[in-house]
C-alpha positions as CSV (number, residue, x, y, z in Angstrom):
1,M,4.3,17.2,7.0
2,R,0.7,18.7,7.4
3,L,-1.9,16.1,6.9
4,R,-5.3,16.3,7.5
5,P,-6.8,14.8,10.6
6,L,-9.0,11.5,10.4
7,A,-9.7,11.7,14.1
8,T,-13.5,11.5,13.5
9,L,-13.1,8.1,11.9
10,L,-10.9,6.7,14.5
11,A,-13.8,5.5,16.6
12,A,-15.3,3.7,14.0
13,L,-12.4,1.3,13.7
14,T,-13.2,-0.1,17.1
15,L,-16.5,-1.3,16.4
16,S,-17.1,-5.1,16.3
17,T,-17.4,-6.7,13.0
18,G,-21.0,-7.9,13.8
19,A,-22.1,-4.3,14.4
20,M,-20.7,-3.1,11.3
21,A,-22.6,-5.8,9.2
22,Q,-25.6,-3.7,9.7
23,D,-25.8,-1.0,7.2
24,M,-29.1,0.7,6.4
25,G,-30.5,-3.0,6.6
26,Q,-28.2,-4.2,4.1
27,R,-24.6,-5.8,4.3
28,P,-21.8,-3.5,3.8
29,K,-19.6,-3.6,0.7
30,Q,-16.7,-6.0,0.6
31,L,-13.5,-3.9,0.5
32,L,-10.6,-5.0,-1.4
33,M,-7.4,-3.2,-1.0
34,I,-4.5,-3.8,-3.4
35,S,-1.2,-2.4,-3.0
36,F,2.4,-2.0,-4.4
37,D,5.7,-1.6,-2.7
38,G,8.6,0.3,-4.3
39,A,6.6,1.5,-7.3
40,G,9.6,1.4,-9.7
41,S,9.1,0.3,-13.1
42,N,7.4,2.8,-15.3
43,A,5.7,0.1,-17.5
44,L,4.1,-1.4,-14.3
45,W,2.9,2.2,-13.4
46,Q,1.2,2.4,-16.8
47,R,-0.3,-1.3,-16.6
48,S,-1.7,-0.6,-13.1
49,R,-3.1,2.6,-13.7
50,D,-4.6,1.4,-17.0
51,F,-6.0,-1.8,-15.3
52,A,-7.4,0.2,-12.5
53,R,-9.2,2.6,-14.8
54,N,-11.0,-0.1,-16.7
55,N,-11.8,-2.1,-13.7
56,N,-13.1,0.6,-11.0
57,A,-10.3,0.2,-8.7
58,H,-8.1,2.5,-6.9
59,F,-4.8,1.3,-5.5
60,T,-2.2,2.3,-3.0
61,Y,1.4,2.9,-3.9
62,F,3.9,2.6,-1.3
63,L,6.8,4.3,-3.2
64,S,10.6,4.3,-2.3
65,C,11.8,7.7,-3.0
66,T,15.3,6.8,-4.1
67,L,13.4,5.7,-7.4
68,V,12.9,9.5,-8.3
69,I,16.7,10.4,-7.7
70,P,18.8,9.8,-10.9
71,R,21.7,7.6,-10.3
72,A,24.3,10.3,-11.0
73,D,23.0,12.3,-8.3
74,K,22.6,9.5,-5.8
75,A,24.8,10.9,-3.2
76,R,22.4,13.5,-2.2
77,Y,20.4,10.7,-0.2
78,Q,21.8,9.2,2.9
79,G,20.0,6.8,5.0
80,P,20.5,6.5,8.8
81,D,24.0,5.0,9.6
82,K,24.6,4.5,5.8
83,K,26.9,6.0,3.4
84,A,25.6,8.6,1.1
85,G,24.4,7.2,-2.1
86,R,23.4,3.7,-0.9
87,S,20.1,2.2,-1.2
88,N,18.7,-1.3,-1.4
89,I,16.3,-0.6,-4.1
90,G,18.3,1.5,-6.4
91,F,17.7,4.8,-8.1
92,A,16.6,6.1,-11.4
93,Q,18.9,5.3,-14.1
94,D,18.7,8.8,-15.7
95,I,16.8,12.0,-15.5
96,P,14.2,10.9,-18.2
97,E,13.4,7.8,-16.2
98,A,12.9,9.8,-12.9
99,K,10.9,12.3,-14.6
100,E,8.6,9.9,-16.3
101,R,8.2,8.1,-12.8
102,L,7.3,11.5,-11.2
103,G,4.7,11.8,-14.0
104,H,3.0,8.7,-13.1
105,I,2.9,9.4,-9.5
106,W,1.2,12.8,-10.1
107,Q,-1.3,11.4,-12.6
108,A,-2.0,8.4,-10.1
109,H,-2.8,10.8,-7.3
110,Q,-5.1,12.7,-9.9
111,E,-6.9,9.6,-10.7
112,G,-7.7,9.0,-6.8
113,H,-4.9,6.5,-6.0
114,D,-2.8,6.7,-2.6
115,I,0.7,7.6,-2.8
116,S,2.2,6.5,0.3
117,S,5.7,6.1,1.8
118,H,8.1,3.1,1.8
119,T,10.9,5.1,3.2
120,C,13.7,6.0,0.7
121,G,16.5,3.5,0.8
122,H,14.4,0.4,1.6
123,F,16.7,-0.5,4.6
124,D,15.7,-2.9,7.6
125,G,14.8,-0.6,10.4
126,K,14.4,-3.2,13.0
127,D,17.2,-1.8,15.3
128,W,16.4,2.1,14.3
129,S,15.7,4.5,17.0
130,E,12.6,6.7,16.8
131,A,15.1,9.6,15.8
132,E,16.4,7.4,12.9
133,W,12.9,6.6,11.6
134,R,12.0,10.3,11.7
135,H,15.1,11.0,9.8
136,E,14.3,8.6,6.9
137,M,10.8,10.1,6.9
138,T,11.9,13.4,6.8
139,S,14.2,12.4,4.0
140,F,11.2,11.2,1.9
141,H,9.3,14.1,2.3
142,D,12.2,16.4,1.4
143,V,13.1,14.4,-1.7
144,M,9.6,14.2,-2.9
145,T,9.0,18.0,-2.4
146,N,12.1,19.1,-4.4
147,A,12.1,16.0,-6.7
148,W,11.2,18.2,-10.0
149,K,13.5,20.9,-9.1
150,A,16.3,18.4,-8.5
151,I,16.3,17.0,-12.0
152,G,16.1,20.4,-13.4
153,A,12.3,20.3,-14.3
154,S,11.0,23.1,-12.2
155,S,8.7,24.3,-15.1
156,D,7.1,20.9,-15.4
157,E,6.4,20.5,-11.7
158,P,2.6,20.3,-11.6
159,Q,0.6,22.9,-10.0
160,G,-0.4,21.6,-6.4
161,W,2.7,19.2,-6.3
162,R,3.9,20.7,-3.1
163,D,0.6,20.7,-1.3
164,F,0.0,17.2,-2.4
165,I,3.2,16.2,-0.7
166,D,2.4,18.1,2.4
167,N,-1.1,17.0,2.7
168,D,-1.9,13.8,0.7
169,I,0.9,11.3,1.6
170,R,-1.0,9.9,4.4
171,G,0.1,6.2,4.9
172,F,3.4,4.3,5.6
173,R,4.7,0.8,5.2
174,A,7.9,-0.4,6.7
175,P,10.5,-2.3,4.4
176,Y,10.4,-5.9,4.9
177,F,7.4,-5.4,7.5
178,S,10.5,-4.8,9.9
179,T,9.8,-2.4,12.5
180,S,11.0,-1.3,16.1
181,A,9.5,0.2,19.0
182,G,10.2,3.8,17.8
183,M,8.8,3.6,14.4
184,T,5.0,4.2,15.4
185,E,6.0,7.2,17.4
186,A,7.9,8.4,14.5
187,E,5.0,8.1,12.2
188,K,2.5,10.0,14.6
189,K,5.1,12.8,15.1
190,T,5.7,13.0,11.3
191,G,2.0,13.3,10.6
192,F,1.1,9.9,9.0
193,Q,-2.4,8.9,9.5
194,Y,-2.2,5.2,8.9
195,D,0.6,2.4,8.8
196,A,0.1,-0.8,6.9
197,S,3.4,-2.7,8.3
198,L,1.5,-5.4,10.2
199,V,1.0,-9.2,9.4
200,T,-2.4,-10.5,10.8
201,K,-3.3,-14.1,11.3
202,G,-6.0,-13.8,8.4
203,P,-8.0,-10.6,7.4
204,M,-8.6,-8.2,10.4
205,M,-10.0,-5.0,10.9
206,P,-7.5,-2.3,11.3
207,E,-6.4,-1.4,14.9
208,T,-5.7,2.2,16.3
209,K,-2.8,3.4,18.3
210,G,-3.3,6.7,19.4
211,D,-3.9,8.9,16.4
212,L,-2.5,6.0,14.0
213,I,-4.6,3.5,12.1
214,R,-2.7,0.3,11.6
215,F,-3.6,-2.1,8.8
216,G,-2.0,-5.6,8.3
217,L,-1.4,-7.8,5.3
218,P,-3.2,-11.0,6.4
219,L,-1.9,-14.7,6.3
220,I,-4.1,-16.9,4.0
221,P,-4.2,-20.7,3.2
222,E,-2.3,-21.5,0.0
223,G,-1.1,-24.6,-1.8
224,P,-2.1,-28.2,-1.6
225,Q,-1.4,-28.2,2.1
226,Q,-3.3,-24.8,2.5
227,R,-0.4,-23.5,4.5
228,P,-0.5,-19.8,5.7
229,I,1.3,-17.4,3.8
230,I,1.2,-13.6,3.6
231,A,-1.0,-12.3,0.7
232,M,2.1,-10.8,-1.1
233,D,3.9,-11.7,-4.3
234,Y,7.3,-12.0,-3.0
235,N,6.2,-14.6,-0.1
236,L,4.6,-16.6,-3.0
237,F,7.5,-16.5,-5.1
238,V,9.9,-17.7,-2.3
239,R,7.4,-20.8,-1.4
240,H,6.8,-21.6,-5.1
241,S,10.4,-21.5,-6.6
242,A,12.8,-20.4,-3.6
243,G,12.9,-16.9,-5.1
244,I,14.5,-18.0,-8.3
245,D,12.5,-17.1,-11.4
246,N,11.1,-20.2,-12.9
247,P,9.1,-19.0,-16.1
248,S,8.2,-22.7,-17.3
249,R,5.8,-22.9,-14.3
250,S,4.2,-19.4,-14.4
251,A,1.1,-20.7,-15.2
252,E,1.0,-23.1,-12.3
253,F,2.0,-20.4,-10.0
254,E,-0.6,-18.0,-11.4
255,E,-3.2,-20.4,-10.8
256,R,-2.1,-21.3,-7.1
257,A,-1.9,-17.7,-6.3
258,Y,-5.3,-16.9,-8.0
259,S,-6.8,-19.7,-5.9
260,A,-5.3,-18.4,-2.8
261,F,-6.6,-15.0,-3.3
262,R,-10.0,-16.0,-4.7
263,A,-10.5,-18.2,-1.5
264,A,-9.5,-15.5,1.0
265,F,-11.8,-12.9,-0.8
266,D,-14.8,-15.3,-0.9
267,K,-14.5,-16.3,2.7
268,Q,-14.9,-12.5,3.7
269,Y,-17.6,-11.7,0.9
270,D,-19.6,-14.7,2.1
271,G,-18.9,-14.1,5.8
272,D,-18.1,-11.0,8.0
273,R,-16.9,-8.7,5.2
274,I,-13.9,-7.9,6.9
275,P,-11.6,-5.9,4.2
276,M,-9.3,-8.1,2.3
277,Q,-5.8,-7.0,1.6
278,I,-3.1,-8.1,-1.3
279,G,0.4,-6.7,-1.7
280,L,2.5,-6.8,-4.7
281,H,5.7,-5.3,-5.9
282,F,6.7,-3.6,-9.1
283,V,8.6,-6.7,-10.2
284,E,7.1,-9.5,-12.4
285,M,8.3,-12.5,-10.3
286,N,7.7,-15.8,-12.0
287,A,7.1,-14.2,-15.3
288,G,4.3,-12.3,-14.1
289,A,2.5,-15.0,-12.3
290,Y,1.2,-12.9,-9.2
291,W,0.4,-9.7,-11.3
292,R,-2.0,-11.7,-13.5
293,A,-3.4,-13.6,-10.4
294,M,-4.3,-10.2,-8.9
295,E,-5.6,-9.0,-12.2
296,R,-7.9,-12.2,-12.6
297,L,-9.4,-11.6,-9.1
298,A,-9.9,-7.8,-9.5
299,S,-11.4,-7.9,-13.0
300,E,-14.1,-10.4,-11.4
301,V,-14.8,-8.7,-8.5
302,C,-14.0,-4.9,-8.5
303,N,-17.2,-4.0,-10.7
304,Q,-19.5,-5.9,-8.4
305,T,-22.1,-3.4,-6.9
306,D,-21.4,-4.9,-3.3
307,V,-17.5,-4.7,-3.7
308,A,-15.3,-1.9,-3.4
309,C,-11.6,-2.0,-4.7
310,V,-10.1,1.1,-2.9
311,S,-7.2,2.7,-1.6
312,Y,-6.3,2.6,2.3
313,T,-7.8,6.1,2.8
314,E,-10.9,5.4,0.8
315,A,-11.3,2.2,3.1
316,I,-10.8,4.5,6.2
317,R,-13.5,6.8,5.1
318,M,-15.8,3.9,4.2
319,L,-15.5,2.2,7.6
320,G,-16.2,5.5,9.3
321,E,-19.4,5.8,7.0
322,R,-20.6,2.3,8.0
323,H,-20.3,3.4,11.8
324,S,-22.2,6.6,11.2
325,S,-25.0,5.0,9.1
326,P,-28.6,5.2,11.1
327,A,-28.6,1.4,11.4
328,N,-25.2,1.1,13.0
329,A,-26.0,4.1,15.2
330,S,-29.2,2.4,16.4
331,N,-27.4,-0.9,16.8
332,S,-24.6,0.8,19.1
333,A,-27.1,2.6,21.1
334,G,-28.5,-0.9,22.2
């Protein structure tokens, strides 16, 4: 994996929030990063891409690569210490489904979204060694590189696909946010530039670990007691309905999620303007309550001139630009 370096931006992420609030005499834009884990359902690929196009937004898709392997060919993937053909997130049902998904991945990339890695088989890597993480990361790269050829569609492979796989899949998120000591070393050696596997106590600036930029989904207040919860649909789903779909209360759960998302966003917008992050899956839990909550927030804020709904790669670039602005350079010089 030959990824383009972002070393010139790393120093920017060590600045204090106060210094970053000076941008040419104005407050910096509030950043909102919305990401999706798994990135399976083709209907939700289309929905998310259409929504982004209509609302001035770019998303980050953390893709599980078994979803581009047809079920009939599942034995060609083998996760660390697993039998061939096993995956916790499944496979494409058939070649047409896999081909359609590959088309969405390419089109999303062309539209400016981030395509990033969520491994292949969505296994819990808390006990994995660095070598096992690297094996899974390499499997992702190899599966994606040869995805069109593997389904007999070499003639449909877009020009530039392999360069995209080699150079533009820059980010990684561990399934279940479950990591081990060797994961970050594997990420760096495999060539990833950012990781989004952390959970933080509220919105926080990304941290750096060597040449790796690390983001975390924040804990945000939610519900009548305002108890902290990870800003992600699955966690809300478990809290609201014990992980069992309850369509009859979908509107109630949407309102709770929207209120939590909006309050967390507004706190940063009105305050230090630390980037806000929200995570979802390609599953409409509780009859789509959490997707609708996200879309309500994004449709309200993404078109504001002082808000940018961006991918992680764009966020890194924009944070670097804040650091390099004349106002911040003067402020840093003291």
